[in-house]
C-alpha positions in Angstrom: -129.7 -86.1 194.8 -132.2 -87.0 192.5 -130.7 -86.6 188.9 -133.6 -84.2 186.9 -133.4 -83.4 183.4 -134.8 -80.5 182.4 -136.3 -79.8 179.1 -135.4 -76.6 178.1 -137.6 -74.3 175.7 -135.2 -72.0 175.6 -131.9 -70.4 177.8 -134.1 -67.1 179.3 -136.7 -69.5 180.8 -134.0 -72.1 182.0 -132.0 -69.4 184.2 -134.9 -68.8 186.8 -136.1 -72.7 186.9 -132.4 -74.0 187.0 -132.3 -71.2 190.5 -135.3 -72.9 191.9 -134.0 -76.4 191.3 -130.5 -76.5 191.5 -130.2 -77.3 195.5 -132.5 -80.0 195.5 -131.7 -81.8 192.1 -129.2 -82.8 189.7 -129.7 -80.9 186.9 -129.1 -82.0 183.2 -130.7 -79.3 180.4 -132.2 -80.7 177.4 -132.7 -78.6 174.5 -135.3 -80.1 172.1 -137.7 -77.9 170.6 -138.7 -79.2 167.4 -141.5 -76.3 166.7 -138.8 -73.9 166.5 -138.8 -73.8 162.3 -136.5 -71.5 161.4 -132.2 -72.7 161.6 -131.0 -69.3 162.4 -133.7 -69.0 164.9 -132.9 -72.5 166.7 -129.0 -71.9 166.5 -129.7 -68.3 168.3 -131.5 -69.8 171.3 -129.1 -72.9 171.5 -126.2 -70.4 172.1 -128.3 -68.5 175.0 -128.9 -72.1 176.3 -125.5 -72.9 176.4 -124.5 -69.8 178.2 -126.7 -70.5 180.7 -125.5 -74.2 180.9 -121.9 -72.5 181.4 -123.4 -69.8 183.8 -125.2 -72.6 186.0 -122.4 -75.2 185.7 -124.6 -77.6 184.8 -124.3 -80.3 181.8 -126.4 -79.8 178.5 -127.9 -82.6 175.7 -128.9 -80.5 172.7 -130.9 -82.2 170.4 -129.9 -81.9 166.9 -132.2 -79.3 164.4 -135.2 -81.1 162.9 -138.5 -79.6 162.7 -140.4 -82.1 160.8 -141.8 -84.1 163.8 -143.6 -80.7 164.5 -144.4 -79.8 161.0 -145.7 -83.3 160.3 -149.0 -82.5 162.7 -148.5 -78.8 162.7 -149.4 -78.1 159.1 -153.1 -79.4 159.5 -153.1 -77.0 162.6 -152.5 -73.8 161.3 -155.7 -72.6 161.8 -155.3 -72.8 165.5 -154.8 -70.3 167.7 -151.9 -69.5 170.2 -152.8 -71.8 173.4 -155.1 -74.3 171.3 -154.6 -77.8 169.7 -151.1 -77.1 168.1 -150.1 -76.0 171.5 -151.0 -79.2 173.3 -149.8 -81.6 170.5 -146.2 -79.1 170.5 -146.6 -79.7 174.4 -147.1 -83.8 174.1 -144.4 -84.1 171.5 -141.4 -82.3 173.2 -142.8 -83.5 176.8 -142.5 -87.5 175.0 -139.2 -87.2 174.2 -137.6 -85.7 177.5 -139.6 -88.8 179.2 -138.0 -91.4 176.6 -134.5 -89.5 177.2 -135.1 -89.2 180.8 -135.8 -92.9 181.2 -133.2 -94.5 178.5 -130.5 -92.3 180.3 -131.1 -93.4 183.8 -132.6 -90.3 185.2 -134.8 -90.4 188.4 -137.0 -87.8 187.0 -138.0 -85.2 184.4 -139.6 -81.8 183.9 -140.0 -79.0 181.9 -139.4 -75.1 181.9 -142.3 -74.6 179.4 -144.2 -73.8 182.9 -142.6 -70.6 183.1 -143.7 -69.1 180.1 -146.9 -65.9 181.2 -149.0 -67.6 178.2 -148.2 -71.1 178.8 -151.1 -73.2 180.6 -148.8 -75.3 183.4 -151.8 -77.1 184.4 -152.2 -79.5 180.7 -148.1 -79.2 180.8 -148.3 -81.1 184.2 -151.1 -83.5 182.6 -149.3 -84.3 179.8 -146.1 -84.7 181.6 -147.7 -87.1 184.6 -149.2 -89.4 181.5 -145.9 -89.5 179.8 -144.2 -90.4 183.1 -146.8 -93.1 183.4 -146.0 -94.4 180.2 -142.5 -94.4 180.4 -142.7 -95.1 184.4 -140.7 -92.3 184.8 -141.3 -89.4 187.3 -142.5 -86.0 186.3 -142.0 -83.2 188.6 -145.3 -81.2 188.3 -144.4 -77.4 188.3 -145.7 -73.7 187.6 -142.7 -72.0 187.5 -144.2 -68.6 186.9 -145.5 -68.6 190.1 -143.6 -66.1 192.7 -142.0 -64.1 190.8 -140.4 -67.0 188.2 -141.0 -65.6 185.0 -139.7 -61.9 186.4 -136.5 -63.2 187.6 -135.9 -65.1 184.8 -136.3 -61.5 182.5 -133.7 -60.2 185.4 -131.2 -63.3 184.8 -131.3 -63.1 181.1 -130.8 -59.2 180.9 -127.6 -59.8 183.6 -126.6 -62.7 181.1 -127.3 -60.9 178.0 -129.2 -63.8 176.6 -130.8 -63.4 173.6 -134.8 -63.1 174.5 -137.2 -64.4 171.6 -140.4 -62.4 171.2 -142.5 -65.9 169.8 -142.3 -69.7 171.1 -140.7 -70.6 167.7 -143.6 -71.8 165.5 -143.7 -71.0 162.3 -147.7 -70.5 162.4 -147.3 -68.1 165.3 -144.6 -66.2 163.8 -146.9 -65.4 160.9 -150.0 -65.2 163.5 -148.3 -62.4 165.4 
């Protein structure tokens, strides 16, 4: 089985993605989310991710809390709407780090759970992932995990596991915008 580094944005989103991929890949989760700008929010999401990792019996790598890589560019993009340039940079930041880690740690490929989000642009995510895959010479697994009921399944599994489900992406600017 190929070794896959799966970037996870949160526990709830990773549930259905793991379910879809577990028979085809040896999965390791990677929780890297500098966009989560509040320490308490980061901790709540990490705890939910740890619950999912235990439930799925898959390893979890959790990056330390550090919002500065995100804030370095986000402050100049505070007027951007949800789904705009700020989000594109945020996706690129997380996919770049995941590709670099996947390459450095000997994984065969990488992908992200982000495409399961109903408002997340899977086409853009796949484009960015493929670009970072080329840069780091590692295969990106393109996906749109929200298709075929993926998002709905993640909601069901989250309820079954009593996971914390956030109401925004984690970006402090998005929480202010609504």
